[in-house]
C-alpha positions in Angstrom: 0.0 0.0 0.0 1.3 3.4 -1.0 1.0 6.4 1.3 0.3 9.7 -0.3 1.1 12.9 1.6 -1.4 15.6 0.9 -1.0 19.2 2.0 -2.1 22.7 1.1 0.6 24.2 -1.1 0.9 27.7 0.2 4.1 29.8 -0.1 5.9 30.7 3.1 8.3 33.6 3.7 11.1 30.9 3.9 10.4 29.9 0.3 11.5 33.4 -0.8 14.6 33.2 1.4 15.5 29.8 -0.2 15.3 31.4 -3.7 17.4 34.3 -2.4 14.8 36.6 -3.8 15.0 40.3 -3.2 11.2 40.4 -3.2 9.1 38.5 -0.7 9.5 40.2 2.7 6.4 40.9 4.8 6.4 44.5 3.8 6.6 43.6 0.1 3.6 41.2 0.4 1.7 43.8 2.3 2.3 46.5 -0.4 1.4 44.0 -3.2 -1.8 42.9 -1.4 -2.8 46.5 -0.6 -2.4 47.4 -4.3 -4.6 44.4 -5.3 -7.4 45.1 -2.8 -7.4 48.8 -3.4 -7.7 48.3 -7.1 -10.7 46.0 -6.5 -12.3 48.7 -4.4 -11.5 51.5 -6.8 -14.2 50.5 -9.3 -17.5 52.4 -8.7 -15.8 54.4 -6.0 -16.4 51.6 -3.4 -13.4 52.8 -1.5 -14.8 56.2 -0.8 -17.9 54.6 0.9 -15.8 52.6 3.3 -14.7 53.8 6.8 -11.5 51.7 7.3 -9.4 48.9 5.8 -7.0 47.0 8.1 -4.3 44.6 6.9 -3.0 42.0 9.4 -0.3 39.4 8.8 -1.3 36.0 10.2 1.5 34.0 8.5 3.1 31.0 10.0 5.7 28.4 8.9 3.1 26.6 6.8 2.3 29.6 4.6 1.6 33.3 4.1 -1.8 34.4 5.2 -3.2 37.9 5.5 -6.5 39.0 7.0 -8.1 42.2 5.5 -10.9 43.7 7.6 -13.1 46.1 5.7 -15.3 48.4 7.8 -18.2 50.4 6.4 -21.6 51.9 7.5 -23.2 48.5 6.7 -21.0 46.4 8.9 -17.6 44.7 8.5 -16.3 42.0 6.2 -13.2 39.9 6.2 -11.0 38.8 3.3 -8.4 36.2 3.9 -5.6 36.1 1.3 -3.3 33.1 1.0 -0.1 33.4 -1.0 -0.3 30.5 -3.5 2.7 31.1 -5.7 5.9 33.1 -5.4 4.6 35.4 -8.2 3.5 38.9 -7.3 -0.3 39.4 -7.2 -1.1 35.7 -6.9 -3.4 35.1 -4.0 -6.2 32.7 -3.1 -9.0 34.9 -1.6 -11.7 34.1 0.8 -14.5 36.6 1.5 -16.2 35.9 4.8 -14.9 32.3 4.8 -16.0 31.6 1.3 -13.5 31.1 -1.6 -14.1 34.0 -4.0 -12.7 35.4 -7.2 -11.6 39.0 -7.4 -14.7 39.7 -9.5 -17.1 38.2 -6.9 -15.5 40.3 -4.2 -15.8 43.4 -6.2 -19.5 42.6 -7.0 -20.2 41.9 -3.4 -19.0 45.3 -2.3 -20.7 47.0 -5.3 -24.0 45.5 -4.3 -23.5 46.4 -0.6 -22.3 50.0 -0.9 -23.1 51.4 -4.4 -26.4 52.6 -5.7 -27.8 51.3 -8.9 -27.3 54.7 -10.6 -23.7 54.8 -9.6 -23.2 51.2 -10.8 -24.6 52.2 -14.2 -22.4 55.2 -14.4 -19.3 53.2 -13.4 -20.0 50.6 -16.1 -21.0 53.2 -18.7 -17.6 54.9 -18.3 -15.9 51.8 -19.8 -18.4 51.4 -22.6 -17.0 51.4 -26.1 -19.5 53.3 -28.3 -17.6 52.2 -31.4 -17.7 48.5 -30.8 -19.9 47.9 -33.9 -17.0 49.1 -36.1 -14.6 46.6 -34.7 -13.1 44.0 -37.1 -12.4 41.7 -34.2 -15.4 39.5 -33.5 -14.5 39.0 -29.9 -14.4 42.8 -29.3 -17.7 43.1 -31.1 -19.3 40.4 -28.9 -17.9 42.0 -25.8 -19.3 45.4 -26.8 -22.7 44.0 -27.7 -22.8 42.1 -24.4 -21.8 45.3 -22.5 -24.5 47.3 -24.4 -27.1 44.7 -23.5 -26.0 44.8 -19.8 -26.1 48.6 -19.7 -29.7 48.6 -21.2 -30.8 46.1 -18.5 -29.2 48.2 -15.7 -30.8 51.4 -17.2 -34.3 49.7 -17.3 -34.1 49.0 -13.5 -33.5 52.6 -12.6 -36.2 55.0 -11.4 -37.3 57.7 -13.9 -35.3 60.3 -12.0 -32.2 58.1 -12.0 -32.8 57.4 -15.7 -32.6 61.1 -16.4 -29.4 61.4 -14.4 -27.9 58.3 -16.2 -28.8 59.7 -19.6 -27.1 63.0 -18.6 -24.0 61.2 -17.5 -23.9 59.2 -20.7 -24.3 62.3 -22.8 -21.6 64.1 -20.9 -19.1 61.1 -21.0 -19.6 60.3 -24.7 -20.2 63.9 -25.9 -23.5 63.3 -27.5 -27.0 64.7 -27.3 -29.6 62.4 -25.7 -33.3 62.5 -26.1 -34.6 61.2 -22.7 -37.7 59.7 -24.3 -35.9 57.4 -26.7 -32.7 56.7 -24.7 -32.6 53.1 -23.5 -29.2 53.0 -21.8 -27.0 53.1 -24.9 -27.2 54.6 -28.3 
């Protein structure tokens, strides 16, 4: 009978020392992790709606683990980040004890702190109005999908928010918008 040893393969600070890497000290990991989390919370101005973000190193000999506590007016949340490779920016993230992707974490905080109008405006700012002219079918499909998503978001807004959304669209894309026929995109 063969015995197989199984273990979680997380990177420890000692792994960086073995490689004689100049990068990999606790302050390097903290800076890298702060950049990653802050970039996630930048979208839709989530970061401005939060009260505080704390980073705590909880690493041990078995691996690098950081706890990020996020405080806001609607309570607190915890993100655990485990270093899974020696590459910068590579973490396994758990939001409130559930393994989550960066996108899922971003959407969670968007839904929790950002109004529907602000979500529409944030998404609209990255909208490519010229996607129909693309000769790349993938870019065309992404643009069409984004347009459909914007129209759905717009339809869920109240009439007052729809007017504000149309104004934001007109200002961003430097076009004139007739509120009566505007459906989220042109």
